[in-house]
ROLUM-808078 format. One line per 4 residues: number of its first residue (from 1); their letters; for each residue x, y, z of C-alpha. Coordinates in Angstrom, 1 decimal. Layout:
<pts>
NUM	a	X/Y/Z  ...
</pts>
This chain:
<pts>
1	xxxx	61.6/48.8/-66.6  61.6/48.5/-62.6  63.6/51.2/-60.7  65.9/49.8/-57.8
5	xxxx	67.5/52.2/-55.3  70.4/50.4/-54.0  71.8/52.1/-50.5  75.0/50.0/-49.7
9	xxxx	78.7/51.5/-48.5  80.7/48.4/-49.9  81.7/49.6/-53.1  82.4/45.9/-54.6
13	xxxx	79.1/44.4/-53.0  77.3/47.5/-54.8  79.1/47.0/-58.1  78.3/43.2/-58.1
17	xxxx	74.5/43.7/-57.4  74.3/46.8/-59.8  75.8/44.7/-62.6  73.7/41.7/-62.2
21	xxxx	70.4/44.0/-61.8  71.2/45.9/-64.9  72.0/42.7/-66.5  68.3/41.5/-66.1
25	xxxx	67.0/44.7/-67.2  66.3/46.8/-64.1  67.2/50.6/-63.8  69.5/51.0/-60.6
29	xxxx	70.6/54.2/-58.9  73.2/53.7/-56.2  74.0/55.8/-52.9  77.1/54.8/-50.9
33	xxxx	76.1/56.6/-47.6  73.3/56.6/-45.6  72.6/60.4/-46.0  72.5/60.4/-49.8
37	xxxx	70.5/57.3/-49.5  67.7/59.0/-47.5  67.9/62.0/-50.1  67.3/59.8/-52.8
41	xxxx	64.6/57.3/-51.1  62.7/60.7/-50.3  62.2/61.2/-53.9  59.9/58.0/-53.8
45	xxxx	60.4/57.2/-57.3  62.0/53.8/-56.9  60.0/50.6/-57.3  61.9/48.8/-54.6
49	xxxx	64.7/49.7/-52.2  67.7/47.8/-51.2  69.0/49.2/-48.0  72.1/48.1/-46.1
53	xxxx	71.7/48.3/-42.5  75.1/49.4/-41.3  75.7/52.6/-43.3  78.1/55.8/-42.6
57	xxxx	76.1/58.8/-41.9  72.6/57.4/-40.8  72.1/53.6/-40.4  69.9/51.7/-42.7
61	xxxx	67.2/51.2/-40.1  66.8/54.9/-39.6  66.2/55.4/-43.2  63.7/52.7/-43.5
65	xxxx	61.9/54.3/-40.4  62.1/58.0/-41.7  60.5/56.9/-45.4  57.7/55.0/-43.4
69	xxxx	56.9/58.3/-41.1  56.8/60.1/-44.2  54.2/57.7/-46.0  56.8/56.4/-48.4
73	xxxx	55.5/53.0/-49.1  58.4/51.6/-51.5  59.2/47.7/-50.6  62.4/47.6/-48.7
77	xxxx	64.9/44.6/-48.9  67.3/44.9/-45.9  70.9/43.7/-46.2  73.0/42.9/-43.1
81	xxxx	75.7/41.0/-41.8  73.8/40.6/-38.6  71.6/37.3/-39.1  70.5/36.6/-35.6
85	xxxx	66.7/36.3/-35.2  66.4/39.7/-33.1  68.3/41.6/-35.7  65.8/40.3/-38.6
89	xxxx	62.9/41.2/-36.1  64.5/44.7/-35.6  64.7/45.2/-39.5  61.2/44.2/-40.3
93	xxxx	59.8/46.1/-37.3  61.5/49.3/-38.8  59.5/48.8/-42.0  61.6/46.6/-43.9
97	xxxx	59.7/43.8/-46.4  62.2/41.3/-46.3  65.7/40.7/-44.6  68.7/39.1/-46.4
101	xxxx	71.9/38.0/-44.3  75.4/38.7/-45.8  77.1/36.8/-47.5  74.1/35.8/-49.9
105	xxxx	73.9/34.3/-53.4  73.2/37.2/-55.8  70.4/34.9/-57.4  68.6/34.7/-54.1
109	xxxx	68.7/38.5/-53.9  67.0/38.9/-57.4  64.3/36.3/-56.2  63.8/38.2/-53.5
113	xxxx	63.4/41.8/-55.4  61.3/40.1/-57.8  58.8/38.8/-55.0  58.6/42.2/-53.8
117	xxxx	58.1/43.7/-57.0  55.2/41.2/-57.6  53.3/42.3/-54.3  50.1/44.5/-54.9
121	xxxx	51.0/47.9/-55.3  49.7/50.3/-52.4  47.2/52.9/-53.5  49.2/56.4/-52.7
125	xxxx	46.1/58.3/-52.1  46.1/60.0/-48.7  42.4/59.4/-48.0  41.0/55.9/-48.1
129	xxxx	37.4/55.3/-48.3  35.2/52.0/-48.1  31.5/52.9/-48.0  30.9/55.3/-45.1
133	xxxx	34.3/54.6/-43.5  37.3/57.2/-44.1  40.7/56.9/-43.4  43.0/60.0/-43.5
137	xxxx	46.7/59.2/-43.7  48.3/62.5/-43.2  46.0/63.7/-40.4  45.9/60.0/-38.9
141	xxxx	42.2/60.1/-38.4  39.3/58.0/-39.0  35.6/58.2/-39.3  32.5/56.3/-40.2
145	xxxx	30.1/58.8/-41.9  30.0/61.8/-39.2  31.5/59.6/-36.0  34.9/60.0/-35.7
149	xxxx	36.7/56.9/-34.8  39.6/56.7/-32.0  42.3/54.4/-33.0  45.7/53.4/-31.5
153	xxxx	48.6/53.2/-33.9  48.6/49.5/-34.5  44.4/49.4/-35.0  45.4/52.2/-37.5
157	xxxx	47.7/50.4/-39.6  45.7/47.2/-39.4  42.6/49.2/-40.7  44.5/50.8/-43.3
161	xxxx	45.8/47.5/-44.3  42.0/46.2/-44.6  40.8/49.3/-46.3  43.3/48.8/-49.3
165	xxxx	42.2/45.2/-49.7  38.4/45.8/-49.2  36.4/42.5/-50.1  39.5/40.5/-49.7
169	xxxx	39.8/37.6/-47.3  42.6/38.3/-45.1  44.4/35.4/-43.1  45.7/35.7/-39.9
173	xxxx	49.1/34.9/-41.4  48.8/37.9/-43.8  48.0/40.0/-41.1  51.0/38.9/-39.2
177	xxxx	53.4/39.5/-41.7  52.1/42.8/-43.0  50.9/44.6/-39.9  52.9/43.1/-37.3
181	xxxx	56.1/42.2/-39.5  56.2/38.7/-38.3  57.6/36.3/-41.4  56.1/33.4/-39.2
185	xxxx	52.6/32.8/-37.5  53.1/32.8/-33.4  50.6/30.4/-31.6  48.7/33.7/-30.1
189	xxxx	45.6/35.5/-30.6  47.0/38.7/-31.0  45.1/39.4/-34.5  41.8/38.2/-32.8
193	xxxx	42.1/40.7/-30.0  43.1/43.6/-32.3  40.2/42.7/-34.7  37.8/42.5/-32.2
197	xxxx	38.8/45.8/-30.7  38.9/47.4/-34.0  35.7/46.0/-35.0  33.8/47.5/-31.8
201	xxxx	35.1/51.2/-33.1  34.3/50.6/-36.7  31.0/48.7/-36.3  28.4/50.8/-34.0
205	xxxx	25.6/48.6/-32.2  23.3/50.4/-34.7  25.3/50.3/-37.7  25.6/47.5/-40.4
209	xxxx	28.4/45.5/-39.5  31.7/45.9/-42.2  34.3/44.0/-40.3  33.1/40.2/-41.1
213	xxxx	34.8/36.8/-39.6  35.1/34.1/-42.1  35.3/31.1/-39.7  38.7/29.3/-39.8
217	xxxx	40.0/31.5/-42.5  40.1/35.0/-41.6  38.6/38.4/-41.9  37.1/40.7/-44.6
221	xxxx	36.2/44.2/-44.8  33.2/45.4/-46.8  30.9/48.2/-47.3  27.5/48.0/-45.9
225	x	25.0/46.3/-48.3
</pts>
């Protein structure tokens, strides 16, 4: 039984969502304020969270930012009456995984929750290792063997995403969505520029390469043979 944390201050909306989710076999916990919602979110036992953007006490985006800073990776669906592109982008950049504008069809909300639950769950270990490469999620440090690697925040997130999916082909569209929180693929070489910088830091001139380009497809991180 999947556990859902619903943070929504409107009682009627909350009752409708809870009733539908429970009817479909979900276990639902409801918080009516931002402060209560943040406390429940910090426990980290939900499989997915539904967070209203405008809440009393603490707004929804602040809740998401706080739990992401505390390395809680629970998927988050943001609910909001604000449907402009800029508002959706803010929700995704704060750490939300999907964004649904009010009013919405309850069946669409269910479908989006099910889609988030189908995503591969991320390893919750605080130390990631691929061959000689190590990433410490607590101290936010990286090294290859005994060589420290100085990473910018975006490079750190990019490398973390790749290490969690070692040996998998990662397309530019996947990287745009998961690392940059874009739900579309802009006409940009942004991924290639960042990947080039990351590769130069991870793969020293006298070391076997770990980051590989797949022509016309994307990138793969592999341990040295």
